[in-house]
N, C-alpha and C positions, 0 to 999 in steps of 0.2 A: 446490454440496450445503448449507452453511451458512458467516455470516462471523460475525465476531464485530472490534470494534475500538473502541479507548480512548483519551484522552487525558489520562488520570489524575488529572482534577475528581474523577471521584467518591469520589475513595480522601480518607481522613483523611491530613491532613499528620502525619509523623512514620514512626518503622519499619514499613516495609509487610510486610504480610501479609493474604494474603486464600485462601479456601477453593478459588477456580480456579486457583489458580497455586502454583507449588511450584519449591524450590530444586534442580538438580541437579548432579551430579558432585561438585566440592567444596564442596560444600553447608557454609552456616558462613563459608566463605571470604571473605565478602562480606556485612554488614548492609545491604540495598536499602532507601533512603528515599523516601516523598515530599516532596517539597520543593516551594517556592512560588515556582518561578522558572521553570515552562513558559508557553511563546508561544502555544502553540492555546489551554489552556484553564487556563490558572496556574499550573499543576503541571507536574510531569514525575519519572518515575522516576531516583532518583541511583543509580549502582551505581560503589563503588569497594573497593580490598583493597592492599595492601602483598608478600602473600605471591608473587603470580606464579602464580595459579592458574586454571587453566581452571573457568571459571563461569556458569551463566545460569539465570535463570528461562523454567517453562515455562507456558505456559498451560496449563491441562488440560480448561477447560469445554466442548471441542469433542472431546475425547479424542483416539487415536491417531492418527494419520493419515501417509500417503505422500503424496497428492498436494495441493501446498502453493503457494498463492502468497502470501509476508511482504510485510511496507510496513511501516517504519519511520521514525521522523523523530529524527533525534540528532545530539549534540555532545561535540566532545572539548575538552580544557583546554592540553593542551601541543605545542608544535611539534614535538618528537623524537618522538610517540606511533606507535606503529606497528601495535600489536592492540590498541586499548582498546576498539572496535564491532566487535561481532559478532551476527548470524542465525542460530542452529540451529536443524536440523529433522534429523527422523526420527532423533531423539537416544534411546540407551537401553541398561541395564548400568549399574555400578556406576563408583567409582571407578579398580580394576583393569580392568576389564570396557568401560569407555564405547566407545561407537559414535558419531557423527554425523556429518553434512554443516554445514559451515558460512562463511558468505561473513564477511570482514575487511574493513575499510578500511584502509590503512597511509597514515595521515596523511604522515609523514615523506619516504616516497619517492613521494607521489601514485598509489596505489594500489587496486584493487579486487582482495580476492584470493578462491579457492575454493577450500577444504581437504575431505579425509576425514579421519577418524579414526576405526580400526577396532580393536577387540577385540583386545590383546595386541601392538599394533603400534605402534612410535615409533620417530620422531616422526609428527606426525602430513603425511600427502603432501598437496602444492598440485597442484590438479589446473585450476587454473585462474587468467587475470592479465589485467587492464585495469590502463588509467590512469585516474585518476582524484584530481584536483588541488584541493584546499580548504583553508581555512585554519581557527584554530585558534576555540574560539567563535563558531564559523559553524555553522547547523542545514544541515544535510545529508538525504537522505531514499535508504534502500537498499534495491532489490526483489528478493527472490529466490524464482525460482518451480522448482518441482519438479514432474514427470510423467515417472512410469517413470523409463527411465535416464536423459532429458535435464532436464540442472541448466544455469538462467539466472539470470544476476545484471547487475543496473545501480546508479547510483549518480548522484545530480545535486544541484548546492547548491538549498536553496530559495529560490523567489522567480523560478526558472528553468523550463521546463517540462519535462516527461519528456519523453526523445525517443521512438522507436519501438524502436531498435535495441538491443539487448544491449552491455554491455561483453563479457559471457562467455555462452559456449553451447558445450557439453562433454558428452559423454555418457558414463554411467559406470553400473555395475549392483552393485557391491561393497554399496548399502544398500539395501536396497530395498523393505524391510519398514514399515510405518505407526510412527513412535516421537514422542516429544515436541519441541516449536519452540518459541521464543522467544527475545527478544531477550539478547544475553548480552556478557562483556568478558573480556580476559584482562589483570591488573595496570590499573595507571594510573587514571583514571577516564571515567564518560561519563553523558551526559544522555540521557534517553531521552523523548520530548515527545509520542510518539504510536506507538502500533503497532495494525494489524489483519493479517487474516488470511481469505482465502478458502479452502475443503477443496474437494474432487470438482473440480477447474475453474472455480469461481468465484475472481473476484480481489475481493483484496483493497481492501476498500472505502477509497476516499479518506474525509479529514474531511467531517462533515457545512458543506455553507458557513453561514459565518457567516448570509446573510440567510435561512436556513431556522429560526434561533435566534429572531429576530423573531416580537412574539405581531401579528399581524391582529386591528383592533379589528372589520373584518367576518366575522372568523371566527376567534376564538381560538385553536379547536385545530384549524388548517390545517394545520398542519405538526408533528407527532411525532415523536421518534427515542428510541432508548434505546443508552446508551455500557455496562450494562452486559452485554447477551447480544449476538443477532444487531443487524447494522444494520439498521434499519426506517426505512423512511417512508414515511407515511402520507397521505392527504389526506381531509378533510373538507369537505365544502365547502355551508351551508344555503344551502335555494334562497330565490330575492328574493321575496316576495308582494307585489304591490304596490295600493295603494287602488283600492277598487271606486266610491266617491265620485265621480267625475269627470263 
């Protein structure tokens, strides 16, 4: 149906603020920042806080969605980190009534986990678990897919290939309506280097290959793409006209 992706290079360095993004749940518990130490585009989204409160930034440019494929590239910084990397989906409510599904990486125990948070139900319920071992300061990828009651998640280390199998595959229908979605965390700190989404059955787009950012001498507009809206790749090849006086 629609896609969006960003490597955060289009935003100004400093405190993050954009009309298409909103703070959710314990907004104000974190001051998100755009910093100049990203891998793909030279910048990343840094999130950290000391209060130990659930927090995430929702991308609102595609509205409320239920059928989603989310993809992010992210890293954490402490060996005993257990919950600073999260991807939220189908979020809604206030602090008192918040609900959502979220995938969470656990660096300390080497796990990928899936939780649901229902309104007025404490604590969150873990509904999925898989193994995933990775190191601090290492970029990793996380994919979270929701289609009806089918929820799937997996993670892999940057530089390795994404495998077709899912680390977590469960069914749950407690949160079926569309809602907010985006990157988040709990306590500690994380760098998000890339975020993308596909809605309505579309796959979240991978980053634009580096070769597509090069300018062709034969056709300068051969490759174009947009980081701010949908992922768009178009081609325009000028016809070659041969001299006729041979």
